[in-house]
Each structure stands twice: as C-alpha cells, then as structure tokens.
C-alpha positions as CSV (number, residue, x, y, z in Angstrom):
1,M,4.2,14.2,-4.0
2,R,7.6,11.8,-4.5
3,I,8.0,9.2,-2.0
4,C,11.4,7.4,-1.6
5,Y,10.9,4.0,-0.2
6,F,13.9,3.5,2.4
7,N,14.7,-0.1,3.6
8,L,16.9,-2.9,3.9
9,T,15.0,-6.1,3.2
10,E,13.9,-7.9,0.2
11,K,10.7,-8.7,1.2
12,I,8.5,-5.9,2.3
13,H,6.8,-6.3,5.4
14,T,3.1,-6.7,5.2
15,R,2.6,-3.2,7.1
16,D,4.4,-1.2,4.5
17,V,2.8,-3.5,1.6
18,I,-0.7,-2.2,2.8
19,Y,0.1,1.6,2.7
20,L,2.2,1.0,-0.2
21,N,-0.3,-0.5,-2.4
22,G,-3.4,1.8,-0.3
23,L,-1.3,4.5,-2.0
24,K,-1.3,3.2,-5.3
25,K,-5.0,2.0,-5.2
26,L,-6.0,5.7,-4.7
27,G,-6.0,6.4,-8.6
28,V,-3.3,5.2,-10.9
29,D,-2.4,7.2,-13.8
30,P,0.8,6.0,-15.4
31,V,0.3,8.7,-18.4
32,R,0.5,11.6,-16.1
33,S,3.6,10.2,-14.0
34,R,6.6,12.3,-13.4
35,A,8.5,8.8,-15.0
36,H,6.8,9.3,-18.2
37,A,7.3,13.0,-18.7
38,E,10.8,12.3,-18.0
39,G,10.8,9.8,-20.5
40,M,11.6,6.8,-18.2
41,S,9.4,4.1,-17.4
42,P,8.0,3.6,-14.1
43,E,10.0,0.1,-14.2
44,D,13.4,1.4,-14.9
45,R,12.9,3.8,-12.0
46,G,10.9,1.3,-9.4
47,A,8.5,3.7,-9.3
48,A,4.5,3.8,-9.2
49,T,2.5,7.4,-9.4
50,S,-1.0,7.3,-7.7
51,N,-3.3,10.3,-6.9
52,G,-0.2,12.7,-7.1
53,V,1.7,10.3,-5.2
54,E,4.7,8.8,-6.7
55,I,6.5,6.0,-4.8
56,I,10.1,5.3,-5.7
57,D,11.7,1.9,-4.4
58,C,15.3,2.5,-2.6
59,R,16.4,-0.9,-1.1
60,D,19.2,-2.8,-0.7
61,W,19.5,-6.1,0.7
62,T,23.0,-7.1,0.6
63,P,24.8,-8.7,3.3
64,G,27.0,-6.9,5.9
65,I,27.8,-3.4,5.7
66,K,28.1,-3.3,2.0
67,K,24.5,-2.8,1.8
68,F,25.0,1.3,3.6
69,W,27.3,1.8,0.5
70,N,24.9,0.5,-1.9
71,L,22.0,2.3,-0.5
72,Y,23.9,5.3,-0.4
73,K,24.9,5.0,-4.1
74,K,21.0,4.2,-5.1
75,H,20.1,7.5,-3.2
76,R,22.7,10.0,-4.3
77,A,21.7,8.7,-8.0
78,L,18.0,10.4,-7.1
79,K,19.8,13.5,-6.3
80,N,17.5,14.5,-3.5
81,N,14.5,14.7,-6.2
82,Y,11.6,13.5,-4.1
83,D,10.0,15.0,-1.4
84,L,9.8,12.8,1.5
85,L,11.6,9.7,2.4
86,F,9.6,6.5,4.2
87,I,11.4,4.5,6.0
88,G,9.8,1.2,6.1
89,F,9.0,-1.2,9.0
90,S,12.0,-2.5,11.2
91,G,14.3,0.3,9.7
92,H,15.3,1.4,13.1
93,I,19.1,1.6,12.3
94,L,18.4,3.0,8.8
95,V,16.8,6.4,10.4
96,P,20.4,8.2,11.6
97,F,22.0,6.8,8.4
98,A,19.3,8.3,6.6
99,K,19.5,11.8,8.4
100,L,23.2,12.0,7.0
101,I,22.6,11.6,3.6
102,S,19.4,13.2,3.1
103,D,18.0,16.7,3.5
104,K,14.2,15.9,3.2
105,K,11.5,15.3,5.8
106,I,11.6,11.6,7.5
107,V,8.6,9.5,8.0
108,F,9.1,6.1,10.2
109,D,6.9,3.4,10.0
110,A,7.9,2.0,13.1
111,L,5.2,0.2,14.3
112,G,7.0,-0.3,18.0
113,S,10.5,-0.3,19.1
114,L,13.1,-3.0,18.9
115,Y,13.1,-2.8,22.6
116,D,9.7,-4.2,22.9
117,G,10.7,-6.8,20.3
118,I,14.0,-8.0,21.2
119,I,14.3,-7.4,24.9
120,M,10.7,-7.5,26.4
121,S,9.4,-10.4,24.3
122,R,12.1,-12.5,23.5
123,K,14.5,-11.1,26.7
124,K,17.4,-12.0,24.1
125,Y,19.7,-10.1,26.4
126,G,18.1,-10.4,29.5
127,F,17.5,-6.8,31.1
128,L,20.8,-5.8,32.0
129,G,24.4,-5.0,29.8
130,W,25.7,-2.8,27.0
131,R,23.9,-5.0,24.5
132,I,20.4,-3.6,26.4
133,L,21.7,-0.1,26.0
134,Y,22.4,-0.6,22.6
135,V,19.1,-1.6,21.5
136,W,17.5,1.3,23.6
137,L,20.2,4.0,21.6
138,V,19.0,2.6,18.3
139,D,15.4,2.8,19.3
140,W,16.0,6.6,20.7
141,L,17.9,7.8,17.9
142,A,15.3,6.6,15.2
143,F,12.5,8.0,17.1
144,N,14.2,11.3,17.7
145,L,15.8,11.6,14.5
146,A,12.7,10.9,12.3
147,D,10.3,14.0,11.9
148,I,7.4,11.6,12.3
149,S,7.2,8.1,13.3
150,L,4.1,6.1,12.6
151,V,2.9,3.7,15.8
152,D,-0.5,1.4,16.0
153,T,-1.9,2.0,19.0
154,N,-2.1,5.4,21.5
155,T,-1.2,3.0,24.2
156,R,2.2,1.8,22.3
157,K,2.6,5.8,21.7
158,K,2.7,6.4,25.2
159,F,5.0,3.4,26.1
160,I,7.1,4.6,23.8
161,S,7.4,8.6,24.6
162,D,8.0,7.2,28.3
163,K,10.6,5.1,27.6
164,F,12.6,6.8,25.5
165,F,11.9,10.4,26.0
166,I,10.1,11.1,22.8
167,P,7.6,13.9,22.6
168,E,4.4,12.4,21.5
169,R,3.9,15.2,18.3
170,K,6.5,13.2,17.0
171,L,4.3,9.9,17.5
172,I,1.0,9.4,15.4
173,R,-0.8,6.5,15.4
174,L,-1.8,4.4,12.4
175,W,-4.0,1.3,12.5
176,T,-1.9,-1.5,10.6
177,G,-5.0,-3.8,9.1
178,V,-4.6,-6.2,6.8
179,D,-3.4,-7.0,3.1
180,D,-7.4,-6.9,1.5
181,T,-6.5,-8.8,-1.4
182,V,-5.3,-11.7,0.5
183,F,-7.5,-12.0,3.8
184,I,-10.9,-11.9,1.9
185,Y,-13.9,-13.0,3.9
186,N,-15.8,-16.1,2.0
187,P,-19.2,-17.2,3.4
188,D,-19.2,-20.2,1.1
189,I,-16.5,-22.0,3.3
190,K,-17.9,-24.5,5.8
191,K,-17.3,-24.5,9.6
192,L,-15.9,-27.6,10.7
193,P,-18.5,-30.2,12.6
194,P,-17.0,-29.7,16.0
195,F,-16.7,-26.0,17.3
196,T,-13.2,-25.0,16.9
197,V,-10.9,-22.4,18.8
198,L,-8.4,-20.9,17.0
199,F,-4.8,-19.8,17.5
200,R,-2.8,-18.3,15.1
201,G,0.8,-16.2,15.0
202,A,3.9,-16.6,16.4
203,L,4.1,-18.9,19.4
204,M,6.0,-16.1,21.1
205,P,6.0,-15.3,25.2
206,E,3.3,-13.1,25.0
207,S,1.1,-16.0,23.3
208,G,-0.1,-17.1,26.2
209,I,-0.5,-20.6,24.1
210,E,0.5,-22.5,27.8
211,Y,-2.9,-21.2,28.6
212,M,-5.0,-22.3,25.6
213,L,-3.4,-26.0,26.1
214,E,-4.4,-26.1,29.8
215,A,-8.2,-25.0,28.5
216,A,-8.0,-27.6,26.2
217,K,-7.5,-30.0,28.7
218,I,-10.0,-28.5,30.9
219,L,-12.5,-29.0,28.1
220,E,-11.4,-32.1,26.6
221,K,-14.9,-34.1,27.6
222,E,-16.8,-31.4,25.4
223,P,-17.4,-31.1,21.4
224,V,-14.3,-28.7,21.1
225,Q,-11.4,-28.5,19.3
226,F,-8.4,-26.9,19.2
227,R,-6.5,-25.6,15.9
228,I,-2.6,-24.1,16.2
229,M,-1.3,-22.8,12.9
230,G,2.1,-21.3,14.1
231,S,5.3,-21.7,15.4
232,G,8.3,-19.9,17.1
233,Y,9.8,-19.2,20.3
234,L,7.5,-21.7,22.4
235,A,7.4,-24.5,20.2
236,P,9.1,-26.6,22.7
237,L,6.8,-25.9,25.3
238,V,3.9,-26.5,23.2
239,E,5.1,-30.0,21.8
240,K,5.9,-31.0,25.6
241,M,2.6,-29.6,26.7
242,I,0.5,-31.6,24.1
243,K,2.3,-35.0,24.7
244,D,2.4,-34.7,29.0
245,L,-1.4,-33.5,28.8
246,D,-2.3,-36.4,26.2
247,L,-4.2,-33.3,24.1
248,K,-6.4,-35.3,21.8
249,N,-8.3,-32.3,20.8
250,V,-5.7,-30.4,19.5
251,E,-4.3,-30.1,15.9
252,W,-0.9,-28.4,15.7
253,L,-0.5,-27.3,12.0
254,T,3.0,-26.1,11.1
255,Q,3.6,-26.3,7.7
256,R,3.4,-23.4,5.3
257,F,0.3,-22.6,3.4
258,S,-0.3,-20.3,0.7
259,W,-2.5,-17.7,1.4
260,E,-5.5,-18.9,0.2
261,E,-5.0,-22.5,2.0
262,M,-4.4,-20.5,5.2
263,T,-7.3,-17.9,5.0
264,G,-9.8,-21.1,4.5
265,K,-8.4,-23.3,7.1
266,M,-8.8,-19.8,9.3
267,Q,-12.4,-19.6,8.2
268,E,-13.5,-22.6,8.9
269,C,-12.7,-22.0,12.7
270,H,-15.8,-21.0,14.9
271,L,-13.5,-18.6,17.2
272,S,-10.2,-16.4,16.9
273,L,-8.1,-16.6,20.3
274,G,-5.8,-13.4,20.9
275,Q,-2.6,-13.5,22.9
276,L,-3.4,-14.7,26.2
277,S,-0.8,-13.8,28.4
278,D,-0.3,-11.1,31.5
279,H,2.8,-10.4,29.5
280,K,3.9,-6.5,29.8
281,R,4.1,-6.3,26.0
282,Q,0.1,-7.2,25.6
283,E,-0.8,-3.9,26.8
284,F,-0.1,-2.3,23.9
285,H,0.9,-5.0,21.1
286,V,-1.7,-5.6,18.5
287,P,-1.3,-8.7,16.7
288,F,-1.8,-8.9,12.7
289,K,-4.2,-11.8,13.9
290,T,-6.5,-8.9,15.2
291,M,-7.3,-7.8,12.0
292,E,-7.2,-10.8,10.1
293,S,-9.7,-12.2,12.1
294,M,-12.1,-9.1,11.7
295,A,-11.7,-8.9,8.2
296,L,-12.5,-12.8,7.9
297,H,-15.8,-13.1,10.1
298,I,-14.0,-15.0,13.1
299,P,-15.3,-14.2,16.4
300,Y,-12.0,-12.9,18.3
301,M,-11.7,-13.5,22.0
302,I,-8.6,-11.2,23.9
303,T,-7.5,-10.6,27.1
304,S,-8.8,-7.5,29.0
305,N,-5.4,-6.1,29.8
306,S,-5.2,-5.5,25.9
307,Y,-5.2,-2.2,26.2
308,G,-4.5,-1.2,22.7
309,I,-6.6,-3.3,21.0
310,M,-9.7,-2.0,23.2
311,E,-8.9,1.4,21.8
312,F,-11.0,-0.1,18.7
313,L,-12.8,-3.0,20.1
314,K,-15.0,-3.3,22.7
315,D,-16.3,-6.3,24.9
316,N,-19.4,-8.2,24.1
317,E,-19.7,-5.9,20.8
318,T,-16.9,-6.3,18.8
319,C,-14.9,-8.7,21.0
320,L,-15.0,-11.4,23.7
321,T,-12.4,-11.0,26.5
322,V,-11.4,-13.4,29.1
323,K,-9.1,-12.7,32.3
324,P,-5.4,-12.5,31.1
325,A,-3.2,-16.0,32.3
326,S,-6.5,-17.8,33.1
327,A,-7.1,-21.3,31.6
328,D,-10.1,-21.8,33.9
329,D,-11.1,-18.6,32.4
330,L,-10.9,-19.1,29.2
331,A,-12.5,-22.5,29.1
332,K,-15.6,-21.0,30.4
333,K,-15.6,-18.2,27.7
334,I,-14.6,-21.1,25.3
335,L,-17.7,-22.9,26.4
336,W,-20.2,-20.1,26.5
337,A,-19.5,-18.8,23.1
338,K,-20.2,-22.6,21.9
339,N,-23.6,-22.2,23.6
340,N,-24.3,-19.1,22.1
341,P,-23.7,-19.1,18.6
342,D,-26.8,-16.5,17.6
343,Q,-24.7,-13.7,20.3
344,L,-20.9,-14.7,18.6
345,N,-22.3,-14.1,15.2
346,Q,-23.1,-10.5,16.2
347,V,-19.8,-10.0,17.5
348,A,-18.2,-11.2,14.4
349,E,-20.9,-9.3,12.3
350,N,-20.2,-6.2,14.2
351,A,-16.3,-6.5,14.1
352,H,-16.3,-7.1,10.4
353,A,-18.6,-4.1,9.8
354,L,-16.0,-2.0,12.0
355,F,-13.2,-3.2,9.6
356,K,-15.1,-2.5,6.5
357,T,-15.5,0.7,7.5
358,N,-12.3,1.8,9.0
359,F,-9.4,-0.5,8.3
360,T,-9.2,-1.4,4.8
361,T,-6.2,-0.5,2.8
362,D,-8.2,2.4,0.8
363,V,-9.2,3.8,4.2
364,L,-5.6,3.6,5.7
365,A,-3.7,5.0,2.6
366,R,-6.5,7.9,2.7
367,E,-5.5,8.6,6.2
368,L,-2.0,8.2,5.6
369,N,-1.7,10.4,2.5
370,K,-3.2,13.1,4.5
371,I,-0.2,12.4,7.3
372,L,2.1,12.6,4.5
373,S,0.7,15.9,3.0
374,S,0.2,18.0,6.2
375,L,4.4,17.1,7.1
376,L,5.2,17.9,3.7
377,H,3.5,21.6,4.1
378,S,4.4,22.4,7.8
C-alpha cells in the first residue's frame, strides 16, 4: 500500500509523526521497497517502505497561494502512482483541493474541527459574522469530501457529526498517543522535595489555569508547590494573578526546553493536572498532556466533565477527578493526593500500564494500518 502524505506544514505535527513513525516501525525492508525496485533511492523519493506500506512525502509550505501550485506540481509528478491520499493534521483547507487533483480515496487526520479550535476556544471571530460561516464551511467541506476523517474521541465524533451534519460512518476514532521516543518513563528521576503539582501546556481559555492559581492560594500554607510549564492566550492573566495573589508557591517556566529537559522536569512532579474549566470544548478535547502523563507515570487529575478522556480513563483507577471550575474542590483533591501517596502511585501505575497496552506508537500504527487497508479494499 502506497500512501501519499499531503500537507502544508514544514514541521509535521506530533499526531502525524506518531502515525507515520509507527507505520515505519512495523518493519522496514528497504531492499524490497518499490523505490529500490524502480532504481531510485528512498531519499530521492521522500519515501519510506514499511511492512508493505510506502509513505510518499508530498508537502509544500511556501507562503501565500503559491504553495497550492507547488503542491499541484509535486502531486502531478507522482502520476497518481499511489493508493491512498493521507491529509495531515490541520489540513482542513487541503481536502477540497485534494479532491480536485486526485482520484484516490482521501483519509483526513483531522483530530478535530477548525471551529472548536478557532471559534469555541480562542473566540477569535466571536460567534456571528461571515468569518464564522467561512470557518464552518471549511470544516463542512473537509469532513464531507474526505472518505474518512480520523478524530480522537467518540465524544468529539458526535460533536462533529451534529455540528457539521456529517454521517458518523465517515468519522473514525483513533487515539492520539505520544511520541514514545521522547516521552520515556525514567524511574531514576527524583521527585522534588515538596509535593509538586504540574500544569503543562498551552494556556488557552479551556485550560482553567485560573482555578489552579486560586487553589494555590488556598494551599499557600501547606507544603505544596505548583509548576506551570507553558504560555499562551491566558499568559497575561496568569502573570496578573500570580502578582495580585502574591503566590510564592507557584513556579512558572515559560522558556523552551529540549525534549529531554522537559520530560525530566515533568517527572519531577507528583501530580499532573488536566484542563480545569467548565468550557464546552472541555467535554470532548483530549490535550496531549493526558497521554504524556500516562506515558511518564505521573498521576493525572481531570474534571468530571472531561467526557472524551473518560472514554479510556476511570476515576480513582487510572485518574482522579475534580469538579469543573472549582478551586475549592481542586485544593481538597490535591491535598488528598499529597496525603495518600500509595493510592496516588497506584493510579499512576494503572494508567501507565493502560498506556503501554493500548496507546503506544506500535499499537496505534497497527490500528491505523487496519483502517487504511479496510478503506482501500472497500
């Protein structure tokens, strides 16, 4: 099976990296690759052959509309000599373009909609106006024109189906996972002396970071520290709250770390927090730190309205839950976690075992391979 990977980004998104690397890891046999058989090197072709799967890289990130012309020429050079066209993450606008230039079946690794990211989360254009309609229309075209679209949870699948009138059969759930060449559990990393609570990730409206800061104030006399790793939309609010509340127990790391440094600093913490708000997007969104925490053996705490995450995690077994948008309940649960280390470690152990069984790159790649093979022969 030859897969043409189609996108507009210079840096391939983590979700796509996981799947593409996973397909390669299934079993590389370059001697038998079609690239060799045709007397061309895989490097020249931008191809990797693995377990009967050949991935052909067809991308262009030239600024402006010229990139579409470049992509057209690159695709034309392939002469439709592939089996499936795989449009990578964030390629919503590419789906109609791909439909025009290719007669192959199209798989779109959507994860989610532009609407929930741009409109619901960032509220970039408010909720009325022609730009809102434009974003909705891009999503509608992408999900309708792709033969199948990959999303991360059944909860999001239902949201997309209802919001954009997409038949659920065209939406397939495939977990995201992590790059497990980066997120490697190291039991030799020592925990910080005080009980430390981690909040990692983009500070978006649904993050609920303000509730963590309020909880930090409540717990200021307890031997509990908080570590924030990230920045973003709510950074000004975080800066203001830390100053106004005079928070001495909050460490905010905004600098960029190497992957090794970042995972090391994460594993120094005793507890990892998910999103904490009552935002609508919270119901179906699974932030990357969910799988990261599981992979790194860090106990993970989420809100009870995280329905997408609760498709695979269970309260008091593989995660801990708190009330959404409640600093008081968060403070109570953090204190409980600190005072019950054995139960907390068991939650981390269970989640780590679940990750190793169901969410590694190898497992997800095999699942994706089945999905692609089924579509190809349907």
